[in-house]
C-alpha positions in Angstrom: 0.0 0.0 0.0 1.3 3.4 -0.9 2.3 5.8 1.9 -0.1 8.7 2.3 1.6 12.1 2.8 0.0 15.4 3.6 0.6 18.2 1.2 3.8 20.0 2.3 2.2 23.5 1.7 -0.8 22.6 3.9 1.5 21.3 6.6 3.3 24.6 6.8 0.1 26.6 6.3 1.3 28.6 3.3 0.0 28.9 -0.3 1.9 27.4 -3.2 2.9 30.8 -4.3 4.7 31.6 -1.0 8.2 32.8 -1.3 11.3 31.4 0.6 11.0 33.9 3.5 7.3 33.0 4.1 8.1 29.3 4.0 10.9 29.7 6.5 8.8 31.9 8.9 5.9 29.4 8.7 8.2 26.5 9.5 9.7 28.2 12.6 6.3 29.2 13.9 4.7 25.8 13.5 7.8 24.0 14.8 7.8 25.9 18.0 4.4 24.6 18.9 5.0 20.9 18.2 8.7 20.6 19.2 9.0 17.5 21.4 10.8 19.6 24.1 7.9 21.9 24.6 4.8 19.9 23.6 3.2 17.2 25.7 1.3 15.8 22.7 2.1 12.1 22.1 2.5 12.7 18.4 4.6 15.8 18.8 7.8 14.1 17.5 6.1 12.7 14.4 4.5 16.0 13.6 7.8 17.8 14.0 9.5 15.3 11.6 6.8 16.0 9.0 7.3 19.7 9.3 11.0 19.3 9.0 10.6 17.2 6.0 8.2 19.6 4.3 10.6 22.5 5.0 13.6 20.6 3.8 11.9 20.0 0.4 10.3 23.4 -0.1 13.3 25.5 1.1 15.4 24.3 -1.8 14.5 25.6 -5.3 15.5 22.4 -7.1 13.6 20.0 -4.8 10.6 22.3 -4.6 10.5 22.4 -8.4 10.4 18.6 -8.6 7.8 18.5 -5.8 5.5 20.9 -7.6 5.9 18.9 -10.8 5.6 15.3 -9.5 4.1 15.7 -6.0 4.9 13.0 -3.4 3.9 9.3 -3.7 4.9 6.5 -1.5 7.5 3.8 -2.3 6.8 2.0 -5.6 5.2 5.0 -7.3 6.6 7.8 -9.4 7.2 10.7 -7.1 9.7 13.5 -6.8 12.1 11.3 -4.9 12.1 8.8 -7.8 12.6 11.7 -10.2 15.7 12.8 -8.2 17.0 9.3 -8.3 16.5 9.0 -12.1 18.3 12.4 -12.5 21.4 11.0 -10.8 21.4 7.9 -13.0 22.8 4.8 -11.5 26.4 4.3 -12.4 27.3 1.0 -14.1 29.2 -1.6 -12.2 32.8 -2.3 -13.3 33.8 -5.4 -15.3 35.3 -8.5 -13.6 38.9 -9.5 -14.6 39.9 -13.1 -15.4 43.5 -14.3 -14.8 45.1 -17.7 -14.9 46.9 -18.9 -11.8 49.4 -21.8 -12.2 50.2 -23.8 -9.1 52.6 -26.7 -8.4 51.0 -29.7 -6.9 52.4 -29.1 -3.4 51.3 -25.5 -3.5 47.8 -26.6 -4.2 47.9 -29.2 -1.4 49.6 -27.1 1.3 48.3 -23.6 0.3 50.4 -20.7 -0.9 50.8 -17.0 -1.2 51.2 -15.4 -4.6 51.7 -11.9 -5.9 49.7 -11.2 -9.1 50.1 -8.2 -11.4 47.5 -7.1 -13.9 46.0 -4.1 -15.6 42.8 -2.7 -14.1 40.6 0.4 -14.3 40.9 2.7 -11.3 39.2 6.0 -10.4 40.5 8.8 -12.5 42.8 11.0 -10.4 42.1 14.1 -12.3 38.4 14.3 -11.8 38.0 12.0 -8.7 35.9 9.5 -10.7 33.1 12.0 -11.6 34.0 12.2 -15.3 33.7 16.0 -15.1 35.9 18.9 -14.1 34.7 21.9 -12.2 32.0 21.9 -9.5 28.5 21.2 -10.6 25.5 22.8 -8.9 24.4 20.2 -6.3 20.8 21.4 -6.6 20.7 21.3 -10.4 17.3 19.8 -11.4 18.6 18.7 -14.8 21.4 16.5 -13.7 20.8 16.0 -10.0 24.1 17.5 -9.1 26.2 15.1 -11.2 27.3 17.8 -13.7 26.7 15.5 -16.7 23.9 13.8 -18.6 24.0 10.4 -20.4 22.3 9.6 -23.6 21.7 5.9 -24.4 21.1 4.7 -28.0 20.6 1.2 -29.2 21.9 0.0 -32.6 20.9 -3.6 -33.1 22.2 -5.6 -30.2 24.8 -2.9 -29.2 24.1 -0.2 -26.7 26.0 3.1 -26.8 26.2 5.6 -24.0 27.2 9.2 -24.7 28.2 11.4 -21.8 28.0 15.2 -22.2 28.2 18.1 -19.8 25.0 19.2 -18.2 23.6 22.1 -20.2 22.1 23.7 -17.2 24.9 23.9 -14.7 27.8 23.8 -17.2 30.0 20.8 -16.2 32.9 20.0 -18.5 34.0 16.5 -19.6 37.3 15.5 -18.0 40.0 15.5 -20.7 42.0 12.8 -18.9 39.4 10.1 -18.9 36.9 11.4 -21.6 34.0 11.4 -19.1 34.3 7.8 -18.0 35.7 8.7 -14.6 38.4 6.0 -14.7 41.9 5.2 -16.0 43.9 2.1 -16.4 47.0 1.2 -14.3 49.0 -1.8 -13.1 47.7 -3.3 -9.9 49.6 -5.6 -7.6 47.8 -7.9 -5.3 48.9 -10.7 -2.9 46.6 -13.7 -3.1 46.3 -16.3 -0.4 45.6 -19.7 -2.0 43.8 -22.0 0.4 45.1 -25.5 1.1 43.5 -28.3 -0.9 42.4 -26.3 -3.9 41.7 -28.4 -7.0 42.7 -28.1 -10.6 40.0 -26.1 -12.5 38.8 -24.2 -9.4 38.2 -20.5 -9.5 39.2 -18.0 -6.8 37.1 -14.8 -6.5 38.5 -11.7 -5.0 35.6 -9.3 -4.5 36.1 -5.6 -5.5 39.5 -6.1 -7.2 38.3 -5.8 -10.8 37.7 -2.7 -12.9 36.0 0.2 -11.2 32.8 1.2 -12.8 32.4 4.2 -15.0 31.5 7.5 -13.3 31.9 6.2 -9.8 30.3 2.7 -10.3 31.1 -0.2 -8.0 34.1 -2.3 -8.9 33.9 -5.8 -10.4 35.7 -8.8 -9.1 39.1 -10.5 -9.8 38.5 -14.1 -11.0 41.5 -16.5 -10.9 41.3 -19.7 -12.8 43.5 -22.3 -11.1 45.6 -24.8 -13.0 47.5 -27.4 -10.9 50.5 -29.2 -12.3 50.2 -32.9 -11.8 52.2 -34.7 -9.1 54.8 -37.1 -10.4 53.6 -40.7 -9.9 56.9 -42.1 -8.6 59.9 -40.0 -7.8 62.2 -43.0 -8.5 60.7 -43.3 -12.0 61.4 -39.6 -12.6 65.1 -40.1 -11.6 65.3 -43.2 -13.8 63.9 -41.3 -16.8 66.3 -38.5 -16.2 69.2 -41.0 -16.1 68.1 -42.6 -19.3 67.9 -39.3 -21.0 71.4 -38.4 -19.8 72.9 -41.6 -21.0 71.2 -41.3 -24.3 72.6 -37.8 -24.7 76.1 -39.0 -23.9 75.8 -41.9 -26.3 74.7 -39.6 -29.1 77.7 -37.3 -28.4 80.1 -40.3 -28.5 78.6 -41.6 -31.7 78.9 -38.2 -33.3 82.6 -38.0 -32.3 83.4 -41.4 -33.7 81.7 -40.6 -37.0 83.5 -37.4 -37.5 
């Protein structure tokens, strides 16, 4: 069931055309009467929270504009809170990285510690992962304070995302990362291989993959394990090595006799 909210203007007792000063004055007047420290009413705290919520929305031009346009509807419906969320646009999660990890049989059996090196996307240092330079307007209704807008277009099975500065608050695309908010660099990571790991197993290291574009969460590092087989009989290995050595000597002697 949707949550029912009283009209914010009615809560504060002001008309929809009221200016910022009138809204502020109305809030302070109403809040004094229902403040939990001065009111004995059992619902004083909840009424005070409602007044504070109404004032928080109507005192900011951007959130007031969205409220006037969309109104408020409870969770699951399209209200001004959902509009703010859509404006900020959920950043995509980063890709996971696959690497091979070769282990000797005794390392797999006893466990081991390995240092791995690989290329991974990290947060762009120049723009702090935002993809934009400069400081966007945090109350911008067009981009939700992100300083950029994304345009998605589909071509067959491919999807293309174009990022451009917000035309309202004038953000600029970062020249270092091209608006993606990330850059690639070598990463070094020490991996602890558990004892008893089997050939063909996969180790997952959460959060050590590529970071997502424009502040998105990182992917994972996936290590595909390949275990070298254990020699069946050490004596057989030594015997084969001896046979190969003798064969090599015999070939050299034969070559010397012929020439």
